[in-house]
N, CA, C and O atoms as CSV, one atom per row, in Angstrom:
chain,resi,resn,atom,element,x,y,z
A,1,MET,N,N,14.547,-25.035,-16.078
A,1,MET,CA,C,15.199,-25.178,-17.380
A,1,MET,C,C,14.173,-24.887,-18.488
A,1,MET,O,O,14.484,-24.215,-19.472
A,2,ARG,N,N,12.980,-25.388,-18.318
A,2,ARG,CA,C,11.964,-25.206,-19.332
A,2,ARG,C,C,11.660,-23.687,-19.584
A,2,ARG,O,O,11.440,-23.252,-20.714
A,3,TYR,N,N,11.664,-22.935,-18.485
A,3,TYR,CA,C,11.378,-21.547,-18.597
A,3,TYR,C,C,12.490,-20.774,-19.291
A,3,TYR,O,O,12.229,-19.870,-20.085
A,4,LYS,N,N,13.701,-21.127,-18.991
A,4,LYS,CA,C,14.872,-20.558,-19.643
A,4,LYS,C,C,14.859,-20.829,-21.171
A,4,LYS,O,O,15.162,-19.933,-21.959
A,5,LEU,N,N,14.515,-22.042,-21.574
A,5,LEU,CA,C,14.459,-22.339,-22.974
A,5,LEU,C,C,13.316,-21.639,-23.608
A,5,LEU,O,O,13.463,-21.234,-24.761
A,6,THR,N,N,12.150,-21.443,-22.964
A,6,THR,CA,C,11.078,-20.682,-23.502
A,6,THR,C,C,11.472,-19.227,-23.688
A,6,THR,O,O,11.132,-18.624,-24.706
A,7,PHE,N,N,12.175,-18.657,-22.733
A,7,PHE,CA,C,12.633,-17.297,-22.826
A,7,PHE,C,C,13.596,-17.119,-24.017
A,7,PHE,O,O,13.479,-16.160,-24.778
A,8,VAL,N,N,14.527,-18.037,-24.162
A,8,VAL,CA,C,15.469,-17.924,-25.233
A,8,VAL,C,C,14.764,-18.048,-26.574
A,8,VAL,O,O,15.047,-17.282,-27.495
A,9,VAL,N,N,13.890,-18.961,-26.690
A,9,VAL,CA,C,13.121,-19.108,-27.918
A,9,VAL,C,C,12.298,-17.788,-28.222
A,9,VAL,O,O,12.259,-17.320,-29.360
A,10,GLY,N,N,11.690,-17.255,-27.225
A,10,GLY,CA,C,10.995,-15.985,-27.343
A,10,GLY,C,C,11.847,-14.826,-27.765
A,10,GLY,O,O,11.425,-14.009,-28.584
A,11,VAL,N,N,13.070,-14.733,-27.211
A,11,VAL,CA,C,13.983,-13.695,-27.626
A,11,VAL,C,C,14.418,-13.903,-29.105
A,11,VAL,O,O,14.551,-12.950,-29.873
A,12,ALA,N,N,14.624,-15.144,-29.453
A,12,ALA,CA,C,15.095,-15.430,-30.833
A,12,ALA,C,C,14.000,-15.114,-31.845
A,12,ALA,O,O,14.286,-14.551,-32.902
A,13,VAL,N,N,12.763,-15.462,-31.546
A,13,VAL,CA,C,11.683,-15.131,-32.445
A,13,VAL,C,C,11.429,-13.641,-32.468
A,13,VAL,O,O,11.114,-13.106,-33.531
A,14,GLY,N,N,11.546,-12.953,-31.372
A,14,GLY,CA,C,11.422,-11.504,-31.392
A,14,GLY,C,C,12.511,-10.853,-32.210
A,14,GLY,O,O,12.231,-9.891,-32.925
A,15,TYR,N,N,13.703,-11.316,-32.143
A,15,TYR,CA,C,14.834,-10.807,-32.857
A,15,TYR,C,C,14.629,-10.969,-34.353
A,15,TYR,O,O,14.826,-10.030,-35.125
A,16,VAL,N,N,14.213,-12.231,-34.775
A,16,VAL,CA,C,13.993,-12.466,-36.154
A,16,VAL,C,C,12.840,-11.574,-36.709
A,16,VAL,O,O,12.971,-10.974,-37.776
A,17,LEU,N,N,11.760,-11.507,-35.989
A,17,LEU,CA,C,10.669,-10.605,-36.447
A,17,LEU,C,C,11.062,-9.197,-36.461
A,17,LEU,O,O,10.662,-8.442,-37.347
A,18,GLY,N,N,11.845,-8.807,-35.496
A,18,GLY,CA,C,12.280,-7.383,-35.480
A,18,GLY,C,C,13.201,-7.006,-36.640
A,18,GLY,O,O,13.099,-5.935,-37.237
A,19,THR,N,N,14.110,-7.952,-36.926
A,19,THR,CA,C,15.078,-7.659,-38.044
A,19,THR,C,C,14.315,-7.700,-39.438
A,19,THR,O,O,14.679,-6.992,-40.377
A,20,ARG,N,N,13.322,-8.503,-39.511
A,20,ARG,CA,C,12.518,-8.527,-40.755
A,20,ARG,C,C,11.736,-7.222,-40.933
A,20,ARG,O,O,11.545,-6.764,-42.060
A,21,ALA,N,N,11.284,-6.624,-39.828
A,21,ALA,CA,C,10.572,-5.393,-39.896
A,21,ALA,C,C,11.523,-4.256,-40.389
A,21,ALA,O,O,11.145,-3.354,-41.135
A,22,GLY,N,N,12.726,-4.378,-39.928
A,22,GLY,CA,C,13.748,-3.428,-40.422
A,22,GLY,C,C,13.680,-1.997,-39.859
A,22,GLY,O,O,12.872,-1.650,-38.997
A,23,ARG,N,N,14.563,-1.234,-40.400
A,23,ARG,CA,C,14.751,0.187,-39.997
A,23,ARG,C,C,13.488,0.983,-40.310
A,23,ARG,O,O,13.101,1.842,-39.518
A,24,GLU,N,N,12.839,0.723,-41.436
A,24,GLU,CA,C,11.722,1.507,-41.832
A,24,GLU,C,C,10.590,1.422,-40.855
A,24,GLU,O,O,9.964,2.439,-40.556
A,25,ARG,N,N,10.296,0.225,-40.333
A,25,ARG,CA,C,9.272,0.041,-39.339
A,25,ARG,C,C,9.630,0.774,-38.041
A,25,ARG,O,O,8.800,1.423,-37.404
A,26,TYR,N,N,10.933,0.630,-37.679
A,26,TYR,CA,C,11.380,1.319,-36.478
A,26,TYR,C,C,11.153,2.814,-36.600
A,26,TYR,O,O,10.700,3.453,-35.650
A,27,GLU,N,N,11.467,3.386,-37.773
A,27,GLU,CA,C,11.254,4.798,-37.960
A,27,GLU,C,C,9.793,5.186,-37.871
A,27,GLU,O,O,9.435,6.238,-37.341
A,28,GLN,N,N,8.950,4.296,-38.412
A,28,GLN,CA,C,7.482,4.507,-38.345
A,28,GLN,C,C,7.015,4.558,-36.947
A,28,GLN,O,O,6.254,5.450,-36.574
A,29,LEU,N,N,7.458,3.601,-36.136
A,29,LEU,CA,C,7.071,3.563,-34.690
A,29,LEU,C,C,7.589,4.781,-33.980
A,29,LEU,O,O,6.876,5.360,-33.161
A,30,ARG,N,N,8.798,5.189,-34.261
A,30,ARG,CA,C,9.411,6.339,-33.560
A,30,ARG,C,C,8.643,7.642,-33.932
A,30,ARG,O,O,8.386,8.487,-33.074
A,31,THR,N,N,8.298,7.773,-35.189
A,31,THR,CA,C,7.518,8.959,-35.621
A,31,THR,C,C,6.125,8.977,-34.955
A,31,THR,O,O,5.643,10.017,-34.504
A,32,SER,N,N,5.513,7.807,-34.914
A,32,SER,CA,C,4.187,7.739,-34.230
A,32,SER,C,C,4.288,8.099,-32.748
A,32,SER,O,O,3.442,8.824,-32.225
A,33,ALA,N,N,5.316,7.597,-32.077
A,33,ALA,CA,C,5.514,7.896,-30.705
A,33,ALA,C,C,5.744,9.399,-30.472
A,33,ALA,O,O,5.236,9.964,-29.504
A,34,ARG,N,N,6.478,10.010,-31.324
A,34,ARG,CA,C,6.699,11.471,-31.228
A,34,ARG,C,C,5.428,12.235,-31.471
A,34,ARG,O,O,5.137,13.187,-30.747
A,35,GLN,N,N,4.637,11.837,-32.501
A,35,GLN,CA,C,3.393,12.518,-32.700
A,35,GLN,C,C,2.431,12.385,-31.532
A,35,GLN,O,O,1.721,13.325,-31.172
A,36,LEU,N,N,2.427,11.186,-30.947
A,36,LEU,CA,C,1.557,10.928,-29.781
A,36,LEU,C,C,1.999,11.843,-28.629
A,36,LEU,O,O,1.172,12.492,-27.989
A,37,SER,N,N,3.287,11.882,-28.379
A,37,SER,CA,C,3.774,12.744,-27.256
A,37,SER,C,C,3.568,14.247,-27.515
A,37,SER,O,O,3.509,15.040,-26.575
A,38,ALA,N,N,3.462,14.625,-28.781
A,38,ALA,CA,C,3.245,16.030,-29.123
A,38,ALA,C,C,1.758,16.397,-29.128
A,38,ALA,O,O,1.434,17.577,-29.257
A,39,ASN,N,N,0.861,15.452,-28.995
A,39,ASN,CA,C,-0.546,15.666,-29.005
A,39,ASN,C,C,-0.939,16.455,-27.754
A,39,ASN,O,O,-0.605,16.029,-26.648
A,40,PRO,N,N,-1.645,17.602,-27.886
A,40,PRO,CA,C,-1.955,18.415,-26.757
A,40,PRO,C,C,-2.744,17.698,-25.699
A,40,PRO,O,O,-2.547,17.948,-24.510
A,41,ALA,N,N,-3.643,16.803,-26.098
A,41,ALA,CA,C,-4.457,16.053,-25.050
A,41,ALA,C,C,-3.520,15.139,-24.275
A,41,ALA,O,O,-3.638,15.029,-23.055
A,42,VAL,N,N,-2.608,14.494,-24.952
A,42,VAL,CA,C,-1.691,13.617,-24.166
A,42,VAL,C,C,-0.793,14.381,-23.280
A,42,VAL,O,O,-0.548,13.964,-22.148
A,43,ARG,N,N,-0.261,15.538,-23.759
A,43,ARG,CA,C,0.613,16.389,-22.893
A,43,ARG,C,C,-0.185,16.915,-21.685
A,43,ARG,O,O,0.340,16.946,-20.572
A,44,ASN,N,N,-1.438,17.326,-21.891
A,44,ASN,CA,C,-2.244,17.845,-20.765
A,44,ASN,C,C,-2.454,16.754,-19.795
A,44,ASN,O,O,-2.347,16.994,-18.592
A,45,ALA,N,N,-2.746,15.573,-20.223
A,45,ALA,CA,C,-2.987,14.415,-19.314
A,45,ALA,C,C,-1.707,14.117,-18.524
A,45,ALA,O,O,-1.771,13.886,-17.316
A,46,ALA,N,N,-0.560,14.118,-19.181
A,46,ALA,CA,C,0.692,13.863,-18.480
A,46,ALA,C,C,0.984,14.957,-17.478
A,46,ALA,O,O,1.405,14.652,-16.362
A,47,GLU,N,N,0.778,16.227,-17.826
A,47,GLU,CA,C,1.038,17.282,-16.934
A,47,GLU,C,C,0.113,17.261,-15.705
A,47,GLU,O,O,0.525,17.523,-14.575
A,48,THR,N,N,-1.187,16.927,-15.994
A,48,THR,CA,C,-2.136,16.773,-14.866
A,48,THR,C,C,-1.719,15.675,-13.926
A,48,THR,O,O,-1.778,15.827,-12.706
A,49,ALA,N,N,-1.289,14.549,-14.506
A,49,ALA,CA,C,-0.885,13.419,-13.691
A,49,ALA,C,C,0.365,13.765,-12.852
A,49,ALA,O,O,0.473,13.366,-11.693
A,50,ALA,N,N,1.297,14.510,-13.457
A,50,ALA,CA,C,2.493,14.942,-12.759
A,50,ALA,C,C,2.111,15.875,-11.623
A,50,ALA,O,O,2.605,15.698,-10.509
A,51,GLN,N,N,1.261,16.849,-11.855
A,51,GLN,CA,C,0.880,17.789,-10.801
A,51,GLN,C,C,0.160,17.083,-9.694
A,51,GLN,O,O,0.414,17.347,-8.519
A,52,THR,N,N,-0.776,16.144,-10.059
A,52,THR,CA,C,-1.452,15.389,-9.042
A,52,THR,C,C,-0.487,14.548,-8.245
A,52,THR,O,O,-0.652,14.449,-7.029
A,53,GLY,N,N,0.488,13.950,-8.838
A,53,GLY,CA,C,1.564,13.189,-8.151
A,53,GLY,C,C,2.319,14.097,-7.149
A,53,GLY,O,O,2.601,13.679,-6.026
A,54,ARG,N,N,2.640,15.342,-7.563
A,54,ARG,CA,C,3.338,16.205,-6.656
A,54,ARG,C,C,2.492,16.547,-5.464
A,54,ARG,O,O,2.991,16.581,-4.339
A,55,GLN,N,N,1.160,16.815,-5.695
A,55,GLN,CA,C,0.239,17.118,-4.599
A,55,GLN,C,C,0.081,15.975,-3.618
A,55,GLN,O,O,0.042,16.171,-2.404
A,56,VAL,N,N,-0.012,14.764,-4.180
A,56,VAL,CA,C,-0.178,13.562,-3.319
A,56,VAL,C,C,1.134,13.313,-2.537
A,56,VAL,O,O,1.100,12.908,-1.375
A,57,ALA,N,N,2.268,13.555,-3.180
A,57,ALA,CA,C,3.529,13.394,-2.440
A,57,ALA,C,C,3.669,14.398,-1.323
A,57,ALA,O,O,4.183,14.077,-0.252
A,58,GLY,N,N,3.226,15.577,-1.559
A,58,GLY,CA,C,3.230,16.602,-0.501
A,58,GLY,C,C,2.335,16.251,0.630
A,58,GLY,O,O,2.716,16.405,1.790
A,59,ARG,N,N,1.145,15.781,0.334
A,59,ARG,CA,C,0.200,15.396,1.445
A,59,ARG,C,C,0.733,14.188,2.176
A,59,ARG,O,O,0.635,14.107,3.400
A,60,ALA,N,N,1.304,13.238,1.434
A,60,ALA,CA,C,1.815,12.068,2.079
A,60,ALA,C,C,2.996,12.411,2.992
A,60,ALA,O,O,3.138,11.827,4.067
A,61,TYR,N,N,3.820,13.330,2.579
A,61,TYR,CA,C,4.932,13.791,3.364
A,61,TYR,C,C,4.485,14.365,4.707
A,61,TYR,O,O,5.065,14.083,5.755
A,62,HIS,N,N,3.425,15.185,4.635
A,62,HIS,CA,C,2.910,15.790,5.796
A,62,HIS,C,C,2.310,14.780,6.755
A,62,HIS,O,O,2.507,14.869,7.967
A,63,VAL,N,N,1.557,13.792,6.193
A,63,VAL,CA,C,0.996,12.775,7.049
A,63,VAL,C,C,2.080,11.926,7.721
A,63,VAL,O,O,2.013,11.617,8.911
A,64,VAL,N,N,3.065,11.567,6.923
A,64,VAL,CA,C,4.156,10.752,7.494
A,64,VAL,C,C,4.999,11.558,8.511
A,64,VAL,O,O,5.385,11.035,9.556
A,65,SER,N,N,5.269,12.812,8.193
A,65,SER,CA,C,6.085,13.623,9.102
A,65,SER,C,C,5.351,13.880,10.388
A,65,SER,O,O,5.992,13.958,11.436
A,66,ASP,N,N,3.954,14.025,10.370
A,66,ASP,CA,C,3.249,14.158,11.587
A,66,ASP,C,C,3.347,12.923,12.501
A,66,ASP,O,O,3.406,13.051,13.724
A,67,LYS,N,N,3.362,11.730,11.891
A,67,LYS,CA,C,3.486,10.512,12.661
A,67,LYS,C,C,4.899,10.171,13.046
A,67,LYS,O,O,5.138,9.561,14.088
A,68,VAL,N,N,5.835,10.560,12.213
A,68,VAL,CA,C,7.280,10.220,12.465
A,68,VAL,C,C,7.928,11.366,13.289
A,68,VAL,O,O,8.821,11.115,14.099
A,69,GLY,N,N,7.478,12.613,13.078
A,69,GLY,CA,C,8.071,13.729,13.778
A,69,GLY,C,C,9.351,14.210,13.128
A,69,GLY,O,O,9.442,14.309,11.904
A,70,ASP,N,N,10.335,14.506,13.953
A,70,ASP,CA,C,11.620,15.045,13.453
A,70,ASP,C,C,12.528,13.962,12.930
A,70,ASP,O,O,13.649,14.233,12.499
A,71,ARG,N,N,12.056,12.756,12.967
A,71,ARG,CA,C,12.881,11.609,12.487
A,71,ARG,C,C,12.870,11.467,10.994
A,71,ARG,O,O,13.485,10.536,10.475
A,72,MET,N,N,12.193,12.351,10.262
A,72,MET,CA,C,12.140,12.208,8.810
A,72,MET,C,C,13.554,12.381,8.247
A,72,MET,O,O,14.202,13.370,8.590
A,73,PRO,N,N,14.064,11.491,7.413
A,73,PRO,CA,C,15.357,11.601,6.826
A,73,PRO,C,C,15.492,12.866,5.946
A,73,PRO,O,O,14.550,13.251,5.254
A,74,GLU,N,N,16.613,13.467,5.984
A,74,GLU,CA,C,16.855,14.664,5.173
A,74,GLU,C,C,16.725,14.401,3.688
A,74,GLU,O,O,16.272,15.268,2.941
A,75,SER,N,N,17.112,13.230,3.257
A,75,SER,CA,C,17.018,12.906,1.831
A,75,SER,C,C,15.529,12.886,1.368
A,75,SER,O,O,15.240,13.284,0.240
A,76,VAL,N,N,14.620,12.441,2.201
A,76,VAL,CA,C,13.142,12.494,1.878
A,76,VAL,C,C,12.718,13.905,1.820
A,76,VAL,O,O,12.014,14.295,0.888
A,77,THR,N,N,13.127,14.733,2.816
A,77,THR,CA,C,12.731,16.085,2.910
A,77,THR,C,C,13.176,16.847,1.638
A,77,THR,O,O,12.398,17.582,1.030
A,78,GLU,N,N,14.420,16.649,1.274
A,78,GLU,CA,C,14.963,17.361,0.145
A,78,GLU,C,C,14.248,16.931,-1.173
A,78,GLU,O,O,14.001,17.763,-2.046
A,79,ARG,N,N,13.930,15.644,-1.295
A,79,ARG,CA,C,13.198,15.129,-2.489
A,79,ARG,C,C,11.862,15.789,-2.615
A,79,ARG,O,O,11.477,16.186,-3.714
A,80,VAL,N,N,11.140,15.922,-1.533
A,80,VAL,CA,C,9.822,16.502,-1.584
A,80,VAL,C,C,9.978,18.017,-1.943
A,80,VAL,O,O,9.215,18.554,-2.746
A,81,ARG,N,N,10.957,18.660,-1.342
A,81,ARG,CA,C,11.108,20.119,-1.643
A,81,ARG,C,C,11.441,20.285,-3.160
A,81,ARG,O,O,10.975,21.234,-3.790
A,82,SER,N,N,12.240,19.365,-3.733
A,82,SER,CA,C,12.529,19.469,-5.167
A,82,SER,C,C,11.331,19.235,-6.003
A,82,SER,O,O,11.190,19.884,-7.040
A,83,LEU,N,N,10.418,18.318,-5.614
A,83,LEU,CA,C,9.221,18.066,-6.338
A,83,LEU,C,C,8.332,19.269,-6.260
A,83,LEU,O,O,7.708,19.626,-7.260
A,84,ARG,N,N,8.244,19.913,-5.124
A,84,ARG,CA,C,7.370,21.113,-5.017
A,84,ARG,C,C,8.005,22.264,-5.849
A,84,ARG,O,O,7.275,23.049,-6.454
A,85,GLY,N,N,9.286,22.363,-5.882
A,85,GLY,CA,C,9.913,23.438,-6.659
A,85,GLY,C,C,9.660,23.334,-8.133
A,85,GLY,O,O,9.736,24.331,-8.850
A,86,ARG,N,N,9.356,22.133,-8.604
A,86,ARG,CA,C,9.098,22.004,-10.071
A,86,ARG,C,C,7.715,22.525,-10.419
A,86,ARG,O,O,7.404,22.722,-11.594
A,87,GLY,N,N,6.903,22.745,-9.435
A,87,GLY,CA,C,5.478,23.087,-9.577
A,87,GLY,C,C,5.152,24.014,-10.768
A,87,GLY,O,O,4.880,23.537,-11.870
A,88,GLN,N,N,5.181,25.312,-10.542
A,88,GLN,CA,C,4.543,26.210,-11.496
A,88,GLN,C,C,5.551,26.609,-12.631
A,88,GLN,O,O,6.586,27.215,-12.351
A,89,GLY,N,N,5.240,26.269,-13.875
A,89,GLY,CA,C,6.017,26.702,-14.991
A,89,GLY,C,C,7.340,26.079,-15.179
A,89,GLY,O,O,8.031,26.408,-16.143
A,90,ALA,N,N,7.740,25.204,-14.327
A,90,ALA,CA,C,9.138,24.622,-14.429
A,90,ALA,C,C,9.090,23.522,-15.463
A,90,ALA,O,O,8.040,22.921,-15.693
A,91,GLU,N,N,10.209,23.259,-16.081
A,91,GLU,CA,C,10.299,22.221,-17.065
A,91,GLU,C,C,10.682,20.946,-16.358
A,91,GLU,O,O,11.566,20.955,-15.502
A,92,ASP,N,N,10.037,19.853,-16.697
A,92,ASP,CA,C,10.374,18.566,-16.064
A,92,ASP,C,C,11.384,17.809,-16.891
A,92,ASP,O,O,11.844,18.295,-17.924
A,93,ASP,N,N,11.739,16.583,-16.424
A,93,ASP,CA,C,12.764,15.799,-17.132
A,93,ASP,C,C,12.374,15.355,-18.527
A,93,ASP,O,O,13.225,14.952,-19.320
A,94,TRP,N,N,11.076,15.430,-18.830
A,94,TRP,CA,C,10.603,14.989,-20.127
A,94,TRP,C,C,10.563,16.090,-21.170
A,94,TRP,O,O,10.206,15.853,-22.324
A,95,GLY,N,N,10.922,17.266,-20.768
A,95,GLY,CA,C,10.926,18.374,-21.732
A,95,GLY,C,C,9.605,19.064,-21.892
A,95,GLY,O,O,9.423,19.838,-22.831
A,96,THR,N,N,8.645,18.797,-20.971
A,96,THR,CA,C,7.331,19.410,-21.035
A,96,THR,C,C,7.283,20.429,-19.934
A,96,THR,O,O,8.018,20.337,-18.950
A,97,THR,N,N,6.401,21.418,-20.102
A,97,THR,CA,C,6.273,22.483,-19.123
A,97,THR,C,C,4.919,22.264,-18.391
A,97,THR,O,O,3.972,21.693,-18.932
A,98,ASN,N,N,4.891,22.742,-17.163
A,98,ASN,CA,C,3.690,22.592,-16.380
A,98,ASN,C,C,2.922,23.913,-16.435
A,98,ASN,O,O,2.739,24.572,-15.411
A,99,THR,N,N,2.503,24.273,-17.553
A,99,THR,CA,C,1.763,25.562,-17.693
A,99,THR,C,C,0.344,25.322,-17.983
A,99,THR,O,O,-0.425,26.271,-18.132
């Protein structure tokens, strides 16, 4: 019960502070987030991380499929294929390109 009460109080305080900040502060935060996501260094880091993730997923798939054999579920196989297909120059769900 104590934790529920603490949570409710935290939500109430957050709501009050959030409403006092108002729409202007929300717009400032949104603009800052967009500028950060448009920063070339951030985009390159995100693209590098995505590419590395695809490579690791591919290697992990091969390691697991070697151990499991033909028992690999088709859903896993299709997911890995779709990740590989995004590779070169494809646009991801975030609207960035891997170029």
